[in-house]
C-alpha positions in Angstrom: -2.2 -17.3 -10.4 -3.7 -13.7 -11.1 -2.4 -12.5 -7.6 1.0 -14.0 -8.1 1.1 -12.2 -11.8 0.1 -9.0 -10.3 2.9 -9.3 -7.7 5.6 -9.8 -10.0 4.5 -7.2 -12.3 4.3 -4.6 -9.4 7.6 -5.7 -7.9 10.0 -3.3 -9.8 9.0 -0.3 -8.0 9.5 -1.9 -4.5 13.0 -3.1 -5.5 13.6 0.5 -6.6 12.6 2.0 -3.5 13.6 -0.6 -0.6 16.9 -1.6 -2.0 18.5 1.8 -1.4 16.4 2.3 2.0 17.6 -1.2 3.4 21.3 -0.3 2.0 21.7 2.8 4.0 19.9 1.4 6.8 22.0 -0.3 10.0 21.3 -3.5 11.2 19.6 -2.3 14.4 17.4 -0.1 12.1 16.4 -3.3 9.8 15.6 -5.4 12.6 13.2 -2.6 14.0 11.6 -2.5 10.6 11.4 -6.0 10.4 9.6 -6.5 13.8 7.2 -3.3 13.2 6.3 -5.1 10.0 5.4 -8.3 11.2 3.5 -6.7 14.1 1.5 -4.6 11.8 0.9 -7.3 9.5 -0.7 -9.3 12.4 -2.9 -6.1 13.2 -4.1 -5.7 9.7 -4.9 -9.4 9.4 -6.7 -9.4 12.7 -8.6 -6.4 11.6 -9.6 -7.8 8.3 -10.8 -11.1 10.0 -13.1 -9.3 12.4 -14.3 -7.0 9.7 -15.0 -10.2 7.5 -17.0 -11.6 10.6 -19.5 -9.0 10.6 -22.3 -9.8 8.6 -23.3 -6.6 7.6 -19.8 -5.3 6.3 -19.2 -8.7 4.5 -22.9 -8.5 3.1 -22.2 -4.6 1.8 -18.6 -5.7 0.6 -20.1 -8.6 -1.6 -22.7 -6.2 -2.9 -20.9 -2.9 -3.6 -17.2 -3.7 -3.2 -16.5 -4.0 -7.1 -18.1 -0.5 -7.4 -16.1 1.1 -4.2 -12.5 -0.6 -4.3 -11.4 1.6 -7.6 -12.8 4.9 -6.1 -11.0 4.2 -2.8 -7.9 3.2 -4.9 -7.9 6.5 -7.0 -8.5 8.5 -4.0 -5.6 6.8 -2.1 -3.2 7.6 -5.2 -4.8 11.1 -5.5 -4.1 11.8 -1.6 -0.7 10.2 -1.9 0.4 12.6 -5.1 -1.0 15.5 -3.4 0.6 15.0 0.2 3.8 14.3 -1.4 3.8 17.4 -3.4 4.4 15.0 -6.7 2.5 17.2 -8.8 3.9 20.6 -8.0 7.3 18.8 -8.4 6.4 17.2 -11.9 4.8 20.8 -13.2 7.9 22.6 -12.0 10.4 20.3 -13.6 8.3 19.9 -16.8 7.8 23.3 -17.4 10.8 24.8 -16.0 
């Protein structure tokens, strides 16, 4: 139930991004996007399965995952903000 609640709560930004994206895409582009999406879901699920099968990886994640995962998400967020120039855009529009 927690996962479903978080998914619904985080869905608004996805609607705001993907509706205009798909609305401006042609049928061919949408089909390509769907095919790539389905294939990559399979790749990620297979990679996750293989990693979880590894006893060393699974024991480390069970022991330290609750400590490491927040830093991974924070680092990912900072990388996205930096690589997309969001911070400079925000500062420029806030102070000018």
